[in-house]
Biopython code that builds the backbone (N, CA, C, O; Angstrom):
import numpy as np
from Bio.PDB.StructureBuilder import StructureBuilder

atoms = [
    (1, "UNK", "N", (38.492, 49.506, -14.748)),
    (1, "UNK", "CA", (38.869, 49.953, -13.462)),
    (1, "UNK", "C", (39.987, 48.966, -12.989)),
    (1, "UNK", "O", (39.855, 47.756, -13.168)),
    (2, "UNK", "N", (41.095, 49.501, -12.380)),
    (2, "UNK", "CA", (42.073, 48.724, -11.778)),
    (2, "UNK", "C", (42.089, 48.775, -10.300)),
    (2, "UNK", "O", (42.096, 49.896, -9.792)),
    (3, "UNK", "N", (42.094, 47.777, -9.561)),
    (3, "UNK", "CA", (41.966, 47.748, -8.100)),
    (3, "UNK", "C", (43.282, 47.307, -7.507)),
    (3, "UNK", "O", (44.004, 46.453, -8.020)),
    (4, "UNK", "N", (43.549, 47.985, -6.338)),
    (4, "UNK", "CA", (44.734, 47.484, -5.528)),
    (4, "UNK", "C", (44.198, 47.435, -4.019)),
    (4, "UNK", "O", (43.307, 48.171, -3.596)),
    (5, "UNK", "N", (44.797, 46.562, -3.346)),
    (5, "UNK", "CA", (44.423, 46.280, -1.959)),
    (5, "UNK", "C", (45.668, 46.518, -1.039)),
    (5, "UNK", "O", (46.789, 46.238, -1.462)),
    (6, "UNK", "N", (45.492, 47.000, 0.138)),
    (6, "UNK", "CA", (46.550, 46.925, 1.149)),
    (6, "UNK", "C", (45.944, 46.818, 2.465)),
    (6, "UNK", "O", (44.830, 47.277, 2.717)),
    (7, "UNK", "N", (46.773, 46.133, 3.408)),
    (7, "UNK", "CA", (46.443, 46.035, 4.763)),
    (7, "UNK", "C", (46.967, 47.294, 5.543)),
    (7, "UNK", "O", (48.145, 47.634, 5.432)),
    (8, "UNK", "N", (46.137, 47.938, 6.283)),
    (8, "UNK", "CA", (46.563, 49.109, 7.087)),
    (8, "UNK", "C", (46.741, 48.720, 8.528)),
    (8, "UNK", "O", (47.333, 49.499, 9.275)),
    (9, "UNK", "N", (46.259, 47.532, 8.997)),
    (9, "UNK", "CA", (46.479, 47.229, 10.399)),
    (9, "UNK", "C", (45.815, 45.956, 10.779)),
    (9, "UNK", "O", (44.902, 45.568, 10.050)),
    (10, "UNK", "N", (46.145, 45.251, 11.820)),
    (10, "UNK", "CA", (45.533, 44.090, 12.323)),
    (10, "UNK", "C", (45.561, 44.119, 13.924)),
    (10, "UNK", "O", (46.296, 44.882, 14.551)),
    (11, "UNK", "N", (44.740, 43.266, 14.479)),
    (11, "UNK", "CA", (44.652, 43.060, 15.922)),
    (11, "UNK", "C", (44.867, 41.536, 16.070)),
    (11, "UNK", "O", (44.376, 40.733, 15.277)),
    (12, "UNK", "N", (45.597, 41.196, 17.086)),
    (12, "UNK", "CA", (45.793, 39.793, 17.402)),
    (12, "UNK", "C", (45.362, 39.412, 18.735)),
    (12, "UNK", "O", (45.066, 40.283, 19.554)),
    (13, "UNK", "N", (45.300, 38.077, 19.035)),
    (13, "UNK", "CA", (45.044, 37.678, 20.401)),
    (13, "UNK", "C", (45.642, 36.224, 20.480)),
    (13, "UNK", "O", (45.856, 35.498, 19.509)),
    (14, "UNK", "N", (45.879, 35.919, 21.820)),
    (14, "UNK", "CA", (46.453, 34.546, 22.055)),
    (14, "UNK", "C", (45.186, 33.609, 22.423)),
    (14, "UNK", "O", (44.277, 34.015, 23.147)),
    (15, "UNK", "N", (45.212, 32.461, 21.919)),
    (15, "UNK", "CA", (44.197, 31.494, 22.287)),
    (15, "UNK", "C", (44.802, 30.309, 23.113)),
    (15, "UNK", "O", (46.010, 30.335, 23.348)),
    (16, "UNK", "N", (44.103, 29.368, 23.526)),
    (16, "UNK", "CA", (44.638, 28.190, 24.251)),
    (16, "UNK", "C", (45.645, 27.484, 23.383)),
    (16, "UNK", "O", (46.625, 26.915, 23.866)),
    (17, "UNK", "N", (45.386, 27.532, 22.082)),
    (17, "UNK", "CA", (46.312, 26.603, 21.143)),
    (17, "UNK", "C", (47.276, 27.453, 20.386)),
    (17, "UNK", "O", (48.297, 26.903, 19.972)),
    (18, "UNK", "N", (47.084, 28.744, 20.147)),
    (18, "UNK", "CA", (48.005, 29.498, 19.243)),
    (18, "UNK", "C", (48.234, 30.878, 19.925)),
    (18, "UNK", "O", (47.435, 31.345, 20.736)),
    (19, "UNK", "N", (49.424, 31.519, 19.525)),
    (19, "UNK", "CA", (49.724, 32.877, 19.895)),
    (19, "UNK", "C", (49.679, 33.772, 18.695)),
    (19, "UNK", "O", (50.073, 33.399, 17.590)),
    (20, "UNK", "N", (49.143, 35.079, 18.961)),
    (20, "UNK", "CA", (49.172, 36.186, 17.950)),
    (20, "UNK", "C", (48.323, 35.690, 16.734)),
    (20, "UNK", "O", (48.769, 35.704, 15.586)),
    (21, "UNK", "N", (47.156, 35.281, 17.039)),
    (21, "UNK", "CA", (46.187, 34.953, 15.931)),
    (21, "UNK", "C", (45.556, 36.273, 15.527)),
    (21, "UNK", "O", (45.215, 37.060, 16.410)),
    (22, "UNK", "N", (45.381, 36.559, 14.244)),
    (22, "UNK", "CA", (44.771, 37.685, 13.759)),
    (22, "UNK", "C", (43.211, 37.571, 13.914)),
    (22, "UNK", "O", (42.573, 36.665, 13.377)),
    (23, "UNK", "N", (42.653, 38.535, 14.674)),
    (23, "UNK", "CA", (41.196, 38.455, 14.874)),
    (23, "UNK", "C", (40.479, 39.637, 14.263)),
    (23, "UNK", "O", (39.249, 39.667, 14.215)),
    (24, "UNK", "N", (41.265, 40.642, 13.782)),
    (24, "UNK", "CA", (40.713, 41.881, 13.140)),
    (24, "UNK", "C", (41.654, 42.360, 12.192)),
    (24, "UNK", "O", (42.851, 42.440, 12.467)),
    (25, "UNK", "N", (41.120, 42.725, 10.945)),
    (25, "UNK", "CA", (42.034, 43.401, 9.979)),
    (25, "UNK", "C", (41.370, 44.722, 9.526)),
    (25, "UNK", "O", (40.159, 44.939, 9.517)),
    (26, "UNK", "N", (42.359, 45.574, 9.148)),
    (26, "UNK", "CA", (41.857, 46.896, 8.505)),
    (26, "UNK", "C", (42.567, 47.055, 7.199)),
    (26, "UNK", "O", (43.763, 46.777, 7.107)),
    (27, "UNK", "N", (41.857, 47.501, 6.170)),
    (27, "UNK", "CA", (42.308, 47.445, 4.871)),
    (27, "UNK", "C", (41.747, 48.559, 3.986)),
    (27, "UNK", "O", (40.743, 49.187, 4.321)),
    (28, "UNK", "N", (42.383, 48.785, 2.898)),
    (28, "UNK", "CA", (41.939, 49.731, 1.903)),
    (28, "UNK", "C", (42.008, 49.060, 0.545)),
    (28, "UNK", "O", (42.936, 48.335, 0.185)),
    (29, "UNK", "N", (40.930, 49.372, -0.179)),
    (29, "UNK", "CA", (40.848, 49.005, -1.616)),
    (29, "UNK", "C", (40.649, 50.269, -2.469)),
    (29, "UNK", "O", (39.678, 51.012, -2.326)),
    (30, "UNK", "N", (41.653, 50.469, -3.386)),
    (30, "UNK", "CA", (41.726, 51.695, -4.190)),
    (30, "UNK", "C", (41.355, 51.243, -5.625)),
    (30, "UNK", "O", (41.826, 50.216, -6.114)),
    (31, "UNK", "N", (40.492, 52.051, -6.275)),
    (31, "UNK", "CA", (40.162, 51.922, -7.644)),
    (31, "UNK", "C", (40.741, 52.997, -8.532)),
    (31, "UNK", "O", (40.597, 54.169, -8.184)),
    (32, "UNK", "N", (41.369, 52.711, -9.627)),
    (32, "UNK", "CA", (41.819, 53.728, -10.472)),
    (32, "UNK", "C", (41.192, 53.525, -11.863)),
    (32, "UNK", "O", (41.238, 52.395, -12.348)),
    (33, "UNK", "N", (40.652, 54.453, -12.492)),
    (33, "UNK", "CA", (40.043, 54.419, -13.748)),
    (33, "UNK", "C", (41.077, 54.701, -14.863)),
    (33, "UNK", "O", (42.222, 55.067, -14.596)),
    (34, "UNK", "N", (40.628, 54.516, -16.122)),
    (34, "UNK", "CA", (41.619, 54.691, -17.215)),
    (34, "UNK", "C", (42.245, 56.116, -17.285)),
    (34, "UNK", "O", (43.332, 56.315, -17.828)),
    (35, "UNK", "N", (41.526, 57.055, -16.729)),
    (35, "UNK", "CA", (42.089, 58.481, -16.754)),
    (35, "UNK", "C", (43.059, 58.758, -15.510)),
    (35, "UNK", "O", (43.647, 59.834, -15.408)),
    (36, "UNK", "N", (43.186, 57.801, -14.637)),
    (36, "UNK", "CA", (43.911, 58.057, -13.504)),
    (36, "UNK", "C", (43.327, 58.591, -12.313)),
    (36, "UNK", "O", (44.032, 58.960, -11.374)),
    (37, "UNK", "N", (41.953, 58.661, -12.295)),
    (37, "UNK", "CA", (41.149, 59.074, -11.160)),
    (37, "UNK", "C", (40.963, 57.982, -10.157)),
    (37, "UNK", "O", (40.686, 56.845, -10.537)),
    (38, "UNK", "N", (41.109, 58.288, -8.851)),
    (38, "UNK", "CA", (41.197, 57.271, -7.859)),
    (38, "UNK", "C", (40.006, 57.466, -6.843)),
    (38, "UNK", "O", (39.620, 58.585, -6.506)),
    (39, "UNK", "N", (39.480, 56.340, -6.402)),
    (39, "UNK", "CA", (38.703, 56.338, -5.212)),
    (39, "UNK", "C", (39.087, 55.214, -4.190)),
    (39, "UNK", "O", (39.706, 54.209, -4.541)),
    (40, "UNK", "N", (38.718, 55.427, -3.020)),
    (40, "UNK", "CA", (39.276, 54.427, -1.991)),
    (40, "UNK", "C", (38.168, 54.062, -0.992)),
    (40, "UNK", "O", (37.418, 54.915, -0.517)),
    (41, "UNK", "N", (38.103, 52.820, -0.711)),
    (41, "UNK", "CA", (37.177, 52.273, 0.352)),
    (41, "UNK", "C", (38.035, 51.722, 1.425)),
    (41, "UNK", "O", (39.004, 51.005, 1.178)),
    (42, "UNK", "N", (37.651, 52.081, 2.682)),
    (42, "UNK", "CA", (38.403, 51.679, 3.895)),
    (42, "UNK", "C", (37.515, 50.634, 4.574)),
    (42, "UNK", "O", (36.370, 50.907, 4.936)),
    (43, "UNK", "N", (38.071, 49.431, 4.737)),
    (43, "UNK", "CA", (37.178, 48.409, 5.455)),
    (43, "UNK", "C", (37.890, 47.781, 6.656)),
    (43, "UNK", "O", (39.079, 47.960, 6.919)),
    (44, "UNK", "N", (37.041, 47.031, 7.354)),
    (44, "UNK", "CA", (37.556, 46.343, 8.533)),
    (44, "UNK", "C", (36.925, 44.951, 8.502)),
    (44, "UNK", "O", (35.698, 44.867, 8.440)),
    (45, "UNK", "N", (37.663, 43.887, 8.540)),
    (45, "UNK", "CA", (37.162, 42.529, 8.594)),
    (45, "UNK", "C", (37.604, 41.727, 9.755)),
    (45, "UNK", "O", (38.795, 41.442, 9.883)),
    (46, "UNK", "N", (36.673, 41.330, 10.643)),
    (46, "UNK", "CA", (36.998, 40.527, 11.688)),
    (46, "UNK", "C", (37.128, 39.046, 11.359)),
    (46, "UNK", "O", (36.502, 38.550, 10.422)),
    (47, "UNK", "N", (37.943, 38.348, 12.136)),
    (47, "UNK", "CA", (38.100, 36.897, 12.100)),
    (47, "UNK", "C", (37.870, 36.286, 13.522)),
    (47, "UNK", "O", (38.768, 36.287, 14.364)),
    (48, "UNK", "N", (36.633, 35.768, 13.751)),
    (48, "UNK", "CA", (36.361, 35.392, 15.109)),
    (48, "UNK", "C", (37.314, 34.243, 15.573)),
    (48, "UNK", "O", (37.771, 33.425, 14.774)),
    (49, "UNK", "N", (37.579, 34.230, 16.868)),
    (49, "UNK", "CA", (38.375, 33.262, 17.506)),
    (49, "UNK", "C", (37.974, 31.926, 17.164)),
    (49, "UNK", "O", (38.853, 31.068, 17.078)),
    (50, "UNK", "N", (36.698, 31.606, 16.943)),
    (50, "UNK", "CA", (36.197, 30.260, 16.604)),
    (50, "UNK", "C", (36.619, 29.923, 15.181)),
    (50, "UNK", "O", (36.494, 28.749, 14.834)),
    (51, "UNK", "N", (37.090, 30.781, 14.339)),
    (51, "UNK", "CA", (37.525, 30.442, 12.984)),
    (51, "UNK", "C", (38.929, 29.979, 12.872)),
    (51, "UNK", "O", (39.354, 29.499, 11.821)),
    (52, "UNK", "N", (39.695, 30.123, 13.991)),
    (52, "UNK", "CA", (41.082, 29.717, 13.999)),
    (52, "UNK", "C", (41.247, 28.236, 14.042)),
    (52, "UNK", "O", (40.809, 27.569, 14.980)),
    (53, "UNK", "N", (41.880, 27.723, 13.024)),
    (53, "UNK", "CA", (42.188, 26.274, 12.941)),
    (53, "UNK", "C", (43.590, 26.032, 13.328)),
    (53, "UNK", "O", (44.500, 26.402, 12.587)),
    (54, "UNK", "N", (43.827, 25.407, 14.491)),
    (54, "UNK", "CA", (45.189, 25.262, 14.983)),
    (54, "UNK", "C", (46.123, 24.395, 14.111)),
    (54, "UNK", "O", (47.348, 24.510, 14.136)),
    (55, "UNK", "N", (45.397, 23.449, 13.279)),
    (55, "UNK", "CA", (46.083, 22.630, 12.370)),
    (55, "UNK", "C", (46.627, 23.298, 11.078)),
    (55, "UNK", "O", (47.586, 22.844, 10.456)),
    (56, "UNK", "N", (45.925, 24.437, 10.717)),
    (56, "UNK", "CA", (46.330, 25.163, 9.560)),
    (56, "UNK", "C", (46.926, 26.543, 9.853)),
    (56, "UNK", "O", (47.149, 27.383, 8.982)),
    (57, "UNK", "N", (47.162, 26.697, 11.154)),
    (57, "UNK", "CA", (47.677, 28.064, 11.661)),
    (57, "UNK", "C", (48.972, 28.431, 11.161)),
    (57, "UNK", "O", (49.888, 27.610, 11.188)),
    (58, "UNK", "N", (49.129, 29.577, 10.713)),
    (58, "UNK", "CA", (50.530, 30.180, 10.294)),
    (58, "UNK", "C", (50.883, 31.152, 11.289)),
    (58, "UNK", "O", (50.093, 32.045, 11.595)),
    (59, "UNK", "N", (52.102, 31.031, 11.855)),
    (59, "UNK", "CA", (52.485, 31.928, 12.896)),
    (59, "UNK", "C", (52.595, 33.390, 12.321)),
    (59, "UNK", "O", (52.932, 33.619, 11.160)),
    (60, "UNK", "N", (52.297, 34.292, 13.187)),
    (60, "UNK", "CA", (52.215, 35.673, 12.850)),
    (60, "UNK", "C", (53.438, 36.192, 12.110)),
    (60, "UNK", "O", (53.303, 36.905, 11.115)),
    (61, "UNK", "N", (54.672, 35.829, 12.599)),
    (61, "UNK", "CA", (55.919, 36.309, 11.861)),
    (61, "UNK", "C", (56.153, 35.668, 10.513)),
    (61, "UNK", "O", (57.091, 36.036, 9.806)),
    (62, "UNK", "N", (55.348, 34.752, 10.161)),
    (62, "UNK", "CA", (55.542, 34.060, 8.858)),
    (62, "UNK", "C", (54.399, 34.530, 7.865)),
    (62, "UNK", "O", (54.443, 34.159, 6.692)),
    (63, "UNK", "N", (53.468, 35.270, 8.283)),
    (63, "UNK", "CA", (52.419, 35.737, 7.413)),
    (63, "UNK", "C", (52.903, 36.754, 6.421)),
    (63, "UNK", "O", (53.855, 37.478, 6.712)),
    (64, "UNK", "N", (52.335, 36.836, 5.342)),
    (64, "UNK", "CA", (52.565, 37.771, 4.310)),
    (64, "UNK", "C", (51.248, 38.656, 4.001)),
    (64, "UNK", "O", (50.126, 38.246, 4.298)),
    (65, "UNK", "N", (51.462, 39.828, 3.419)),
    (65, "UNK", "CA", (50.242, 40.620, 3.107)),
    (65, "UNK", "C", (49.316, 39.844, 2.129)),
    (65, "UNK", "O", (48.090, 39.916, 2.207)),
    (66, "UNK", "N", (49.932, 39.146, 1.266)),
    (66, "UNK", "CA", (49.105, 38.384, 0.272)),
    (66, "UNK", "C", (48.211, 37.314, 0.927)),
    (66, "UNK", "O", (47.067, 37.102, 0.526)),
    (67, "UNK", "N", (48.761, 36.671, 1.917)),
    (67, "UNK", "CA", (47.963, 35.661, 2.655)),
    (67, "UNK", "C", (46.792, 36.337, 3.388)),
    (67, "UNK", "O", (45.644, 35.920, 3.233)),
    (68, "UNK", "N", (47.070, 37.342, 4.157)),
    (68, "UNK", "CA", (45.955, 38.119, 4.856)),
    (68, "UNK", "C", (44.948, 38.731, 3.854)),
    (68, "UNK", "O", (43.739, 38.638, 4.068)),
    (69, "UNK", "N", (45.392, 39.294, 2.868)),
    (69, "UNK", "CA", (44.520, 39.842, 1.847)),
    (69, "UNK", "C", (43.590, 38.726, 1.291)),
    (69, "UNK", "O", (42.397, 38.947, 1.081)),
    (70, "UNK", "N", (44.175, 37.520, 1.059)),
    (70, "UNK", "CA", (43.360, 36.325, 0.576)),
    (70, "UNK", "C", (42.224, 36.103, 1.450)),
    (70, "UNK", "O", (41.099, 35.896, 0.995)),
    (71, "UNK", "N", (42.489, 36.140, 2.725)),
    (71, "UNK", "CA", (41.414, 35.953, 3.740)),
    (71, "UNK", "C", (40.375, 36.893, 3.641)),
    (71, "UNK", "O", (39.191, 36.565, 3.728)),
    (72, "UNK", "N", (40.801, 38.183, 3.441)),
    (72, "UNK", "CA", (39.887, 39.310, 3.342)),
    (72, "UNK", "C", (39.009, 39.204, 2.135)),
    (72, "UNK", "O", (37.794, 39.384, 2.224)),
    (73, "UNK", "N", (39.633, 38.901, 0.959)),
    (73, "UNK", "CA", (39.026, 38.755, -0.320)),
    (73, "UNK", "C", (38.059, 37.637, -0.387)),
    (73, "UNK", "O", (37.095, 37.677, -1.151)),
    (74, "UNK", "N", (38.317, 36.580, 0.448)),
    (74, "UNK", "CA", (37.302, 35.539, 0.559)),
    (74, "UNK", "C", (36.032, 36.008, 1.222)),
    (74, "UNK", "O", (34.998, 35.382, 0.991)),
    (75, "UNK", "N", (36.013, 37.083, 2.048)),
    (75, "UNK", "CA", (34.895, 37.638, 2.690)),
    (75, "UNK", "C", (34.216, 38.743, 1.792)),
    (75, "UNK", "O", (32.993, 38.874, 1.756)),
    (76, "UNK", "N", (35.039, 39.485, 1.110)),
    (76, "UNK", "CA", (34.466, 40.613, 0.424)),
    (76, "UNK", "C", (34.174, 40.217, -1.009)),
    (76, "UNK", "O", (34.903, 40.452, -1.973)),
    (77, "UNK", "N", (32.953, 39.553, -1.024)),
    (77, "UNK", "CA", (32.492, 38.887, -2.238)),
    (77, "UNK", "C", (31.044, 39.313, -2.473)),
    (77, "UNK", "O", (30.447, 39.990, -1.636)),
    (78, "UNK", "N", (30.468, 38.901, -3.651)),
    (78, "UNK", "CA", (29.084, 39.140, -3.861)),
    (78, "UNK", "C", (28.642, 40.578, -3.760)),
    (78, "UNK", "O", (29.282, 41.487, -4.288)),
    (79, "UNK", "N", (27.488, 40.773, -3.044)),
    (79, "UNK", "CA", (26.966, 42.130, -2.899)),
    (79, "UNK", "C", (27.890, 42.993, -1.977)),
    (79, "UNK", "O", (27.836, 44.219, -2.080)),
    (80, "UNK", "N", (28.656, 42.459, -1.164)),
    (80, "UNK", "CA", (29.546, 43.316, -0.372)),
    (80, "UNK", "C", (30.575, 43.837, -1.294)),
    (80, "UNK", "O", (30.879, 45.030, -1.263)),
    (81, "UNK", "N", (31.162, 42.954, -2.166)),
    (81, "UNK", "CA", (32.214, 43.514, -3.125)),
    (81, "UNK", "C", (31.490, 44.571, -4.035)),
    (81, "UNK", "O", (32.082, 45.607, -4.335)),
    (82, "UNK", "N", (30.320, 44.341, -4.440)),
    (82, "UNK", "CA", (29.555, 45.351, -5.270)),
    (82, "UNK", "C", (29.506, 46.728, -4.586)),
    (82, "UNK", "O", (29.776, 47.788, -5.150)),
    (83, "UNK", "N", (29.097, 46.576, -3.196)),
    (83, "UNK", "CA", (28.992, 47.813, -2.455)),
    (83, "UNK", "C", (30.349, 48.528, -2.443)),
    (83, "UNK", "O", (30.451, 49.706, -2.787)),
    (84, "UNK", "N", (31.334, 47.823, -2.060)),
    (84, "UNK", "CA", (32.791, 48.382, -1.969)),
    (84, "UNK", "C", (33.105, 49.148, -3.363)),
    (84, "UNK", "O", (33.519, 50.307, -3.389)),
    (85, "UNK", "N", (32.882, 48.434, -4.420)),
    (85, "UNK", "CA", (33.275, 49.000, -5.681)),
    (85, "UNK", "C", (32.396, 50.197, -6.114)),
    (85, "UNK", "O", (32.853, 51.098, -6.818)),
    (86, "UNK", "N", (31.133, 50.177, -5.675)),
    (86, "UNK", "CA", (30.276, 51.306, -6.092)),
    (86, "UNK", "C", (30.627, 52.520, -5.211)),
    (86, "UNK", "O", (30.457, 53.649, -5.672)),
    (87, "UNK", "N", (31.095, 52.349, -3.999)),
    (87, "UNK", "CA", (31.569, 53.393, -3.144)),
    (87, "UNK", "C", (32.876, 54.069, -3.812)),
    (87, "UNK", "O", (33.015, 55.292, -3.833)),
    (88, "UNK", "N", (33.747, 53.245, -4.313)),
    (88, "UNK", "CA", (34.928, 53.743, -4.976)),
    (88, "UNK", "C", (34.537, 54.534, -6.228)),
    (88, "UNK", "O", (35.093, 55.591, -6.526)),
    (89, "UNK", "N", (33.535, 53.963, -6.964)),
    (89, "UNK", "CA", (33.052, 54.675, -8.189)),
    (89, "UNK", "C", (32.498, 55.985, -7.860)),
    (89, "UNK", "O", (32.810, 56.971, -8.528)),
    (90, "UNK", "N", (31.579, 56.064, -6.729)),
    (90, "UNK", "CA", (31.014, 57.317, -6.391)),
    (90, "UNK", "C", (32.154, 58.366, -6.062)),
    (90, "UNK", "O", (31.986, 59.525, -6.443)),
    (91, "UNK", "N", (33.249, 58.038, -5.409)),
    (91, "UNK", "CA", (34.326, 58.963, -5.171)),
    (91, "UNK", "C", (34.924, 59.494, -6.457)),
    (91, "UNK", "O", (35.243, 60.673, -6.610)),
    (92, "UNK", "N", (35.056, 58.543, -7.374)),
    (92, "UNK", "CA", (35.719, 59.024, -8.648)),
    (92, "UNK", "C", (34.785, 59.879, -9.287)),
    (92, "UNK", "O", (35.191, 60.949, -9.741)),
    (93, "UNK", "N", (33.468, 59.529, -9.398)),
    (93, "UNK", "CA", (32.502, 60.350, -10.091)),
    (93, "UNK", "C", (32.468, 61.784, -9.455)),
    (93, "UNK", "O", (32.358, 62.757, -10.201)),
    (94, "UNK", "N", (32.561, 61.944, -8.077)),
    (94, "UNK", "CA", (32.464, 63.124, -7.439)),
    (94, "UNK", "C", (33.749, 64.126, -7.901)),
    (94, "UNK", "O", (33.666, 65.354, -7.919)),
    (95, "UNK", "N", (34.820, 63.436, -8.230)),
    (95, "UNK", "CA", (35.925, 64.240, -8.711)),
    (95, "UNK", "C", (35.777, 64.703, -10.121)),
    (95, "UNK", "O", (36.251, 65.787, -10.461)),
    (96, "UNK", "N", (35.127, 63.915, -10.975)),
    (96, "UNK", "CA", (35.077, 64.258, -12.328)),
    (96, "UNK", "C", (33.844, 64.923, -12.888)),
    (96, "UNK", "O", (33.802, 65.404, -14.020)),
    (97, "UNK", "N", (32.853, 64.922, -12.038)),
    (97, "UNK", "CA", (31.544, 65.649, -12.438)),
    (97, "UNK", "C", (31.775, 67.113, -12.102)),
    (97, "UNK", "O", (32.243, 67.526, -11.040)),
    (98, "UNK", "N", (31.393, 67.836, -13.126)),
    (98, "UNK", "CA", (31.545, 69.325, -13.021)),
    (98, "UNK", "C", (30.202, 70.012, -12.918)),
    (98, "UNK", "O", (29.196, 69.431, -13.326)),
    (99, "UNK", "N", (30.141, 71.185, -12.409)),
    (99, "UNK", "CA", (29.017, 72.034, -12.250)),
    (99, "UNK", "C", (29.236, 73.332, -12.888)),
    (99, "UNK", "O", (29.602, 74.294, -12.212)),
    (100, "UNK", "N", (29.035, 73.419, -14.156)),
    (100, "UNK", "CA", (29.323, 74.667, -14.936)),
    (100, "UNK", "C", (28.263, 75.722, -14.700)),
    (100, "UNK", "O", (27.156, 75.447, -14.237)),
    (101, "UNK", "N", (28.665, 76.992, -15.051)),
    (101, "UNK", "CA", (27.571, 78.071, -15.022)),
    (101, "UNK", "C", (26.649, 77.748, -16.129)),
    (101, "UNK", "O", (27.000, 77.092, -17.109)),
    (102, "UNK", "N", (25.467, 78.222, -15.953)),
    (102, "UNK", "CA", (24.435, 78.035, -17.031)),
    (102, "UNK", "C", (24.649, 78.982, -18.180)),
    (102, "UNK", "O", (24.849, 80.179, -17.972)),
    (103, "UNK", "N", (24.607, 78.431, -19.476)),
    (103, "UNK", "CA", (24.960, 79.280, -20.663)),
    (103, "UNK", "C", (24.070, 80.446, -20.811)),
    (103, "UNK", "O", (24.485, 81.497, -21.300)),
    (104, "UNK", "N", (22.857, 80.292, -20.404)),
    (104, "UNK", "CA", (21.909, 81.393, -20.551)),
    (104, "UNK", "C", (21.843, 82.292, -19.328)),
    (104, "UNK", "O", (21.040, 83.225, -19.320)),
    (105, "UNK", "N", (22.607, 82.073, -18.341)),
    (105, "UNK", "CA", (22.686, 83.013, -17.232)),
    (105, "UNK", "C", (24.149, 83.246, -16.905)),
    (105, "UNK", "O", (24.707, 82.620, -16.003)),
    (106, "UNK", "N", (24.735, 84.115, -17.616)),
    (106, "UNK", "CA", (26.260, 84.201, -17.457)),
    (106, "UNK", "C", (26.441, 84.700, -16.004)),
    (106, "UNK", "O", (25.576, 85.292, -15.359)),
    (107, "UNK", "N", (27.659, 84.386, -15.588)),
    (107, "UNK", "CA", (28.073, 84.818, -14.181)),
    (107, "UNK", "C", (28.143, 86.314, -14.188)),
    (107, "UNK", "O", (28.521, 86.965, -15.161)),
    (108, "UNK", "N", (27.756, 86.817, -13.048)),
    (108, "UNK", "CA", (27.735, 88.251, -12.829)),
    (108, "UNK", "C", (29.237, 88.712, -12.678)),
    (108, "UNK", "O", (30.064, 88.064, -12.036)),
    (109, "UNK", "N", (29.480, 89.784, -13.272)),
    (109, "UNK", "CA", (30.840, 90.350, -13.008)),
    (109, "UNK", "C", (30.808, 91.188, -11.836)),
    (109, "UNK", "O", (29.994, 92.107, -11.756)),
    (110, "UNK", "N", (31.637, 90.937, -10.921)),
    (110, "UNK", "CA", (31.623, 91.646, -9.573)),
    (110, "UNK", "C", (32.689, 92.720, -9.733)),
    (110, "UNK", "O", (33.863, 92.439, -9.974)),
    (111, "UNK", "N", (32.238, 93.956, -9.591)),
    (111, "UNK", "CA", (33.180, 95.044, -9.645)),
    (111, "UNK", "C", (33.946, 95.199, -8.375)),
    (111, "UNK", "O", (33.306, 95.126, -7.326)),
    (112, "UNK", "N", (35.222, 95.401, -8.334)),
    (112, "UNK", "CA", (35.915, 95.557, -7.086)),
    (112, "UNK", "C", (35.443, 96.840, -6.383)),
    (112, "UNK", "O", (35.128, 97.806, -7.077)),
    (113, "UNK", "N", (35.383, 96.898, -5.134)),
    (113, "UNK", "CA", (34.986, 98.120, -4.377)),
    (113, "UNK", "C", (36.205, 98.888, -4.170)),
    (113, "UNK", "O", (37.174, 98.394, -3.594)),
    (114, "UNK", "N", (36.192, 100.187, -4.659)),
    (114, "UNK", "CA", (37.256, 101.045, -4.497)),
    (114, "UNK", "C", (37.086, 101.948, -3.210)),
    (114, "UNK", "O", (36.111, 102.693, -3.109)),
    (115, "UNK", "N", (37.960, 101.874, -2.325)),
    (115, "UNK", "CA", (37.675, 102.667, -1.112)),
    (115, "UNK", "C", (37.754, 104.176, -1.494)),
    (115, "UNK", "O", (38.534, 104.648, -2.322)),
    (116, "UNK", "N", (36.874, 104.828, -0.803)),
    (116, "UNK", "CA", (36.802, 106.342, -1.046)),
    (116, "UNK", "C", (37.640, 107.035, 0.023)),
    (116, "UNK", "O", (37.755, 106.522, 1.136)),
    (117, "UNK", "N", (38.208, 108.148, -0.279)),
    (117, "UNK", "CA", (38.943, 108.888, 0.790)),
    (117, "UNK", "C", (38.058, 109.998, 1.209)),
    (117, "UNK", "O", (37.565, 110.737, 0.357)),
    (118, "UNK", "N", (37.822, 110.164, 2.501)),
    (118, "UNK", "CA", (37.018, 111.191, 3.023)),
    (118, "UNK", "C", (37.959, 112.187, 3.593)),
    (118, "UNK", "O", (38.911, 111.850, 4.297)),
    (119, "UNK", "N", (37.666, 113.501, 3.263)),
    (119, "UNK", "CA", (38.476, 114.636, 3.801)),
    (119, "UNK", "C", (37.872, 115.322, 4.867)),
    (119, "UNK", "O", (38.447, 116.276, 5.391)),
]
sb = StructureBuilder()
sb.init_structure("model")
sb.init_model(0)
sb.init_chain("A")
sb.init_seg("    ")
for serial, (resi, resn, name, xyz) in enumerate(atoms, 1):
    if name == "N":
        sb.init_residue(resn, " ", resi, " ")
    sb.init_atom(name, np.array(xyz, "f"), 0.0, 1.0, " ", f" {name:<3s}", serial, name[0])
structure = sb.get_structure()
């Protein structure tokens, strides 16, 4: 399975020491299997105001998607990551699992209704 991540949105706020600190992120993780089937998980990860370190703060206009994804990936670990990946797999399975007709009960042939003309 190959995974790709992308940020779909953020929310910011000003604090006493910094401006435009990211306090909420919205993201997607997409999984693609060897046959090209895809599943997607949409997530939201908050970053509380108390987690902002003014000494390590990077201004909003200098941030990159890789940096913000790094913050998110530091949170989406362990059982949370397993949950995300299993939801992606469920979507892929739903696309590739088929429900065929039973071989011992062939489908009924439906005859078209021919309108009759009444005189």
